[in-house]
C-alpha positions in Angstrom: -0.2 -0.3 -0.6 2.4 2.4 0.7 4.7 2.0 -2.0 1.5 1.6 -4.2 1.3 5.3 -2.4 4.8 6.7 -3.4 4.3 5.5 -7.1 2.1 7.8 -8.1 3.5 10.2 -6.1 5.9 9.8 -8.7 3.6 9.4 -11.6 2.0 13.3 -10.5 6.2 14.5 -10.4 6.6 13.6 -14.1 3.4 14.6 -15.1 3.7 17.8 -13.5 7.4 19.0 -14.1 6.4 17.7 -18.3 3.8 20.3 -18.2 5.8 22.9 -17.1 7.9 22.6 -20.2 6.1 21.5 -22.1 4.4 25.0 -20.9 7.3 27.0 -21.1 7.9 25.3 -25.1 4.7 26.7 -25.7 5.3 30.9 -24.6 8.4 30.2 -26.6 7.2 28.5 -29.7 7.6 31.5 -31.8 11.5 31.8 -31.5 13.1 31.9 -34.6 16.0 29.6 -34.6 18.8 30.7 -37.0 21.9 28.1 -38.8 24.1 29.0 -40.2 26.0 27.4 -43.3 28.8 27.8 -44.4 29.1 27.8 -48.2 33.0 26.9 -50.9 33.7 31.0 -50.2 33.3 31.3 -47.2 30.3 33.4 -46.6 27.9 32.4 -44.0 24.5 32.0 -45.2 21.7 32.8 -42.6 19.0 30.0 -42.8 15.9 31.3 -40.7 13.4 28.3 -39.5 10.4 28.7 -37.4 9.9 25.6 -34.8 6.4 24.6 -34.4 4.8 24.8 -30.8 4.3 20.8 -31.6 8.2 20.3 -31.3 8.1 22.3 -28.5 6.0 20.3 -27.0 7.5 17.1 -27.9 11.1 18.1 -25.6 9.6 19.4 -23.1 7.8 16.3 -22.3 11.2 14.3 -23.1 12.6 16.6 -20.8 10.1 16.4 -18.5 10.3 12.9 -18.3 13.5 12.9 -17.7 13.8 14.8 -14.4 10.6 13.3 -12.9 12.2 10.0 -13.3 15.7 11.0 -11.6 13.7 12.6 -8.6 11.6 9.1 -8.8 15.0 7.1 -8.9 16.2 8.7 -5.4 13.0 9.1 -3.6 12.1 4.8 -4.4 16.4 4.2 -3.2 14.6 5.8 -0.1 11.2 4.6 0.7 13.2 0.8 -0.3 16.0 1.7 2.6 13.1 2.8 4.7 11.4 -0.9 4.4 14.4 -2.1 5.4 14.6 -0.5 8.6 11.4 -1.1 8.9 11.5 -4.8 8.4 14.4 -5.0 10.5 12.5 -3.3 14.0 10.0 -5.6 13.2 12.1 -8.2 13.2 14.1 -7.2 16.8 10.8 -6.9 18.4 9.7 -10.1 17.3 13.0 -11.8 19.0 12.6 -10.2 21.6 8.9 -10.5 22.4 9.3 -14.0 22.2 12.7 -14.3 24.6 10.4 -12.5 27.0 7.5 -15.5 26.1 10.3 -18.6 26.9 11.4 -16.5 30.0 7.8 -16.6 31.2 7.0 -20.1 30.7 10.2 -21.1 31.9 8.7 -19.3 35.5 5.8 -21.6 35.8 7.5 -24.9 34.5 3.7 -26.8 33.8 3.3 -24.3 31.4 5.9 -24.3 29.5 4.7 -23.2 26.1 1.5 -22.0 26.8 2.7 -18.5 25.5 3.6 -19.8 21.6 0.6 -22.0 22.3 -1.8 -19.3 22.7 0.0 -16.5 20.4 0.0 -19.6 17.4 -4.0 -20.3 17.8 -4.5 -16.4 18.0 -3.0 -15.7 14.9 -5.1 -18.6 12.9 -8.2 -16.8 15.2 -6.9 -14.1 13.3 -6.6 -15.4 9.8 -9.9 -16.8 10.2 -11.2 -13.1 10.9 -9.7 -11.7 7.9 -6.9 -10.1 9.5 -4.1 -8.7 7.3 -1.0 -10.3 7.2 0.5 -7.9 9.1 -2.6 -7.0 11.8 -1.8 -11.1 12.3 2.1 -10.5 13.0 0.7 -8.2 15.6 -1.7 -10.3 17.2 0.9 -13.2 17.9 3.2 -10.4 19.2 0.2 -9.6 21.3 -0.9 -12.8 22.6 3.0 -14.3 23.7 3.2 -11.5 26.3 -0.1 -12.2 28.2 1.0 -13.5 30.9 4.2 -11.6 31.6 2.1 -10.2 34.7 2.8 -13.8 36.3 6.4 -12.9 36.4 5.7 -11.0 39.8 3.7 -14.1 40.8 5.4 -16.3 44.1 6.3 -19.5 42.1 5.3 -21.7 44.9 1.2 -20.1 43.9 1.8 -20.9 39.8 3.9 -24.5 41.1 1.5 -25.5 44.0 -0.6 -28.3 42.9 -3.6 -28.1 44.1 -6.1 -25.8 44.4 -5.3 -22.3 45.0 -7.0 -20.5 48.1 -9.1 -18.0 48.3 -5.8 -15.2 48.9 -4.0 -17.3 46.6 -6.6 -16.7 44.0 -6.3 -13.3 44.6 -2.9 -12.6 44.2 -3.1 -14.8 41.0 -5.4 -12.2 39.4 -3.7 -9.6 40.0 -1.7 -10.7 37.5 -3.4 -9.0 34.0 -3.5 -6.0 36.1 0.8 -6.2 37.0 1.5 -7.4 33.1 -0.4 -4.5 31.4 2.0 -1.4 33.7 5.0 -3.3 32.7 4.1 -3.3 29.1 2.6 0.3 29.1 5.7 1.5 29.5 7.2 -0.2 26.1 6.4 3.2 23.9 8.0 1.9 20.9 4.8 -1.2 20.7 2.4 0.6 22.9 -0.9 -2.3 21.6 1.4 -5.0 23.6 -0.2 -3.9 26.4 -3.6 -4.8 25.3 -3.4 -8.4 25.5 -1.7 -8.6 29.0 -4.3 -6.6 31.0 -7.7 -7.3 28.8 -7.5 -11.2 28.6 -9.4 -12.2 31.7 -12.0 -9.6 31.0 -16.0 -12.2 29.7 -18.4 -11.1 27.3 -20.5 -10.7 30.9 -18.8 -8.1 32.3 -17.6 -10.2 35.6 -14.4 -10.7 34.8 -10.8 -9.0 36.2 -9.3 -6.5 36.3 -11.6 -4.0 35.0 -15.2 -6.0 35.0 -15.4 -4.8 30.8 -18.3 -6.6 28.8 -18.2 -7.1 25.1 -17.9 -3.7 23.1 -15.3 -2.0 25.7 -13.6 -5.5 25.4 -10.7 -4.7 22.9 -10.7 -7.3 20.0 -7.5 -8.5 20.5 -8.1 -9.5 24.6 -11.3 -11.3 22.8 -9.4 -13.5 20.7 -6.4 -14.2 24.0 -9.2 -15.0 25.7 -10.4 -17.5 23.6 -6.8 -19.4 22.9 -5.9 -18.9 26.3 -8.7 -20.5 27.7 -8.6 -23.5 25.2 -4.7 -24.5 26.1 -6.2 -23.9 29.9 -8.1 -27.2 30.0 -5.6 -28.3 26.8 -2.1 -28.6 28.6 -1.4 -30.3 31.8 -1.8 -28.2 35.1 0.0 -28.9 38.6 -3.1 -29.5 39.9 -4.6 -32.2 36.9 -3.9 -32.9 33.9 -5.0 -31.9 30.3 -9.1 -32.8 29.4 -9.7 -34.8 26.3 -10.3 -32.7 23.2 -14.2 -33.6 23.7 -14.6 -31.8 27.0 -12.8 -29.4 25.6 -14.8 -28.2 22.8 -17.8 -28.7 25.6 -16.6 -26.3 28.1 -15.6 -23.7 25.2 -19.4 -24.0 23.9 -20.8 -23.5 27.4 -18.8 -20.8 28.1 -20.0 -18.7 24.5 -21.8 -15.7 25.2 -20.8 -15.6 28.7 -17.2 -15.5 29.5 -16.4 -15.9 25.6 -16.9 -14.3 22.3 -19.2 -16.3 21.2 -18.3 -15.9 17.1 -14.3 -16.2 18.1 -15.4 -19.7 19.8 -16.9 -21.0 16.8 -14.1 -19.9 14.8 -11.5 -21.9 17.1 -13.7 -24.8 16.6 -13.6 -25.1 13.2 -10.1 -25.1 13.4 -10.3 -27.9 15.7 -12.8 -29.5 13.9 -10.2 -29.0 10.4 -8.2 -31.4 12.6 -4.9 -27.6 12.8 -5.1 -27.3 16.2 -3.7 -31.0 16.8 -0.3 -29.4 14.1 0.2 -26.9 17.9 -0.6 -30.1 20.1 0.6 -29.2 23.8 3.2 -31.6 25.7 
């Protein structure tokens, strides 16, 4: 899209330059140009030739195009350099988010790989929603860091082999807000904080930390919520083993419309039916 805009600017430069030069040519088209020829006796005979407006228009057009394409070449080179720098910038963000996600998963021995799986599921859902390649890439990044707030949760709670007490659960529920606080300081990619802060909100407004509902919840967080819920059930946890896929799909259907966005749930169920979820199956 950006390249198309630049090309349109270049075309306008060409036409504008040619038009200006052509107008100058027409204004001076009445000029008499004298060509001198030398005879055998050395006497110069002047031969006057009146140049027509069409001749000037042609010369001006060729000159205008030549000059404009020199300008176009300069801007094309600059544009390509900016594209290269943008790709390097995106690659750096991708690498950094992946490293941080790995650190988060290593903190919780029972959910190792969880962040990468949720990111993979989220990007698959985004593709089904018709998101652009760049949007899918962004959603993958956001999903990778959705649990970054867990770095502030004690290991004894994260890895507790039995159910959490009320106090422990209350502390665990602070991880979305803690993640939001951490990531909102990343000005180079401010969208990263959205997934961390909102992925435990619910459609019915009974989620946390802010109690948002439906349209108040960013779409990317709704996508991550479905992917996160699926992986939480379809992977082994400290207090239970991985659930059968039939039980997982039944629970997703039960939560659709109350806890989770029903349209996004249906997309994930479709991916399960297609067998694509098995490509990223949990350990």
